[in-house]
N, C-alpha and C positions, 0 to 999 in steps of 0.2 A: 677360244669361242664359247660363249654362255651356255650352260646345259638347257637343252629344252624343258619347259614345265608342260607340254600338253600331252605327251605320250606317256607309256607305262614305265619308262626309265627316264630319270630325270637328274641323275647325279647329284642325288639328295645326299645327306651325311650317312655313312654307314652307321646303322643302327648298334647299340652297346649289346644288344641281344637280338637272337633270330626266334622269332615265335613259330614260324612255318616254313617247312621246307617241302616244295611238291615237285615230283618228279613224273615227267609224262614220257612214255616211251612208244616210239613208233619203229618199224620192221623194214629191214631188209632192202636200204636204198644207200647207195654210197653218196658222198659229198656232191659231186658234180648233179646228181641226179634230183636234187632239190635246190640246192643253193645256186642261184642264176636260172633256175627253171622257170618258164612262164606257166607251167602248170600250178606253181607254188606262190601266188602273189601273197598271201597272208604271212607265210612262213618267211618269206624274203623280207617282206616289210618289216616283222616284227625283229628279223636280225638286225635290219638298219636301223631300227629304233632303240635297241637294247644291245645285246652283246652276241657274238659270235665268235666261236673256236673254230679256227681255219685250220686247226692240224689235230683234229680229236680222233682217236680211232678205237674201233673194237678191238677185244683182246683175242678173240678166238673165233671159231666155227663149229658148229651151227648156234642155234640162238642160245637155248638153255645155258651153256656154260657162260656166256655173257652176262646174264641175268643174275648168276650166282656169283659172278667175279664182282660185279657192281655191289651187291647187297652183302656178300659174305667175304670178301676181300680173296677169295681163292676161286677157282672153278669145282672144286670140292671134289676134283678128280673124275667130274661129271664129263662126257665126250659127246653125248648123242642130245636127242631130244626126248627123253624118257620120261616116264609118268613118275608121280611118287611113290616110292616102295621101298623095301629094305635094300635095295640094290641100288637104288638111285634117291638118295638123299644126302642130307648134311647135318652131323652131330655137333658142327664147330659153331662159332658165333656168327651173329649177323648184325646190320644196322637196326633191323627189327628189335630185337633181343636187348640191344645197346639202348635204345630209345626207352623200352620199358624199364630197363633197369636204372634209368637216370631219373624214373618218375614220371615220365611223358607219354604219351600216347602213340601209336601209330595205327594209319589204316591202309590198306590196299583196296582202291578201288577198280573192279575188274568188270569191263563192260560185257555183258550177254552172259556171265557166268550164271548159271541156274539157280546156286544155292552157296551159301558161305564156305570159303575154305574148300571148293569143290575140288576133288583129287583126280578127277577125270576130264578130258576134254569133251565138250558138246556142242554141235553147231558151230558158231561162230567164236566160241569161246575156247581158248588153248591153255591149257595148264602150264605148258612150257614158258609161257610168258606171264607167268605168276610166281614169283620164286618162293613168296612166303610158306607155302605147303611144303617144301621141301625142307625146311629147317625143322627138324625134330624138337629141339628145344622149346620152340614157340607155338607147337601143334595147337595147345590148349587156347592161345590168343588168337591163332588163326582162325579157330572156329567163330569166333566173336568179332574179330578185327578184318578180317579179310572178307569183303564184301561186295556185292553186285554194285556196278558203278550207277545204273539206271540209263537215261538217255541225255541228249543235248538239251532238253526242256524239262525234265523231271528226274526225281531219283535221288538216291542218297548222297552223292557227291554234291549236287546242286543244292539240296536241302542243307546240307551240312554247311554249305559256303554261305548260303543266304543267312543261316541262323547263327552265322559267326563261332561255329562249332568244329571247325577242321581241327585233326589232330597236328600235333608237333610235324611229324613226318606223313607225308601223302604218297603213296605208289599208285600211279594211274596208268592202267593199259586199256587203251581202246580195242575193239574187237578185231577179228582176223581180216575184217574189209577195211575198217578205219583208221586202223595203224598201218594199212598199203602193204601189209604182207599178200593179201589177195587182191586188193583194189588198186585203184591207180593214185598217183602223187596226188593229183587234184581233188579226189575223195578225201584222202587224209588233210589236205590244207583247210578242206571246207570244215572237218569235225575240229581241227584244231581251232580255227577261227571261232566257231560256236561254243569252245569250251573256254580257252584262255581269255577271249574279250570277256566272258562272265567273270572270271577269276580277277583280271587288274582293274575289271570296273568295281570290284565288291568293296565293302567297308574293311574288310579284312585286309586285303591287299593296300588299300590306302592309307592303313595305318603306319606302313613304312616298314613293316618287320617281316615281310614273305618274300620267298623267292621261288621262282618257276624253273625249272631245268627240262629242256625239251632235248632228248637224245633218241639216236637210233641205234637199235642192239648190234648191227653188223652191216657192213656193205658187202662189195664185192670184190675178188684179189686177191692177191697177199698184202697190199697195204691196209685194206680193211678200215679206209677212211670214210667215217660218215659225219655229217652235220651235229653240231651240238648249239642250242641256243639258249642262251641264260638270260633270264629277265628278273630284274629287282629294282624298286626304286632308287637304290643308290649306284646304279650302274649308269656312266654317261652315255647318252645316245651315239650309236655307232661304233662302241667298242668293238675291236677285234683282237684276237690273242693268237699268234703263231706259234706259240710254247706247244710242244707234244703232249698232249693229254689223253687220257684214255678211261676207260670206266672205272680202273682203280682211284684216279684222280677225282672221279664224281664222288666216289665213295669217302675219301680223305676229305674234301672241301667240306660236304655235309658233317662230317663228324667233327670238323674243327668248327663249323658254324655252331654245332650244338654243344661244344666243349666235353666231347668224347673220345675216350682213349682211339687210336687207330689199330685197326686189324688187318692182318693178313698182308697183302701187297700194297695195299693203302699205306703203308708206313713209309714205304720209299717213293710212293706216285708223287708226280708235282700235283701241288695244290693249285685250285683255280680262284682262290680268294682275292689274292692281291692283282691278277688280271684283270678282274671282273668288280673289283671293289665289293666284296662280299665280306 
């Protein structure tokens, strides 16, 4: 079957290099609560138009250790949703540090965060969903590169996108309502439609070297299965993979796309590159 040319995923040639990888993190819903749900029309349409990992899992509970696993290759011994402090931090490597050491830039775009690299939760901003402040080695970069997202109509993320100034690696966290931690699946679906539709319509994305990975931090029960929707021009529409992936797979795949060394458990995790033509 010929690849579609009308949607965001066209089955086009895999680029020789990737310029941008964008992670968008959603919260606390299992696979079946989103995939196939009438409350998530946009997410399901995007999964049909692009790629869906049907056997993707969080690595633990609660939220924060999953964010640490995805960005640092280990949970850093963290078992709670603690705030950054001497007893709740990592002195180890991270994808943020790897990107910076390779001569590229990263940004965390945190919706409802009061100020750059804010170490304390406030209102609908939860620091536990913002892993960059927990890595001591990048604290100075965090003060400059961990920024408020803005809104779905204005702010730093959309201005960087429109100007073609996105960094190599973007870590995007909606606030506690829009990530569906505190609000409905339908609310998160509408937020993703507003943001992702802008991304895939952008000149940056249409250049063919940008991928968007939408994942949920954790689900429910011992299986901890969550949705993972993978978007890139090179993906054939309707791609599905039943390979068992997890947050370490997300890290490994991104490291491979940027030709970085693998850290922690990403070294042995299954890569998503072949399954989704990344």
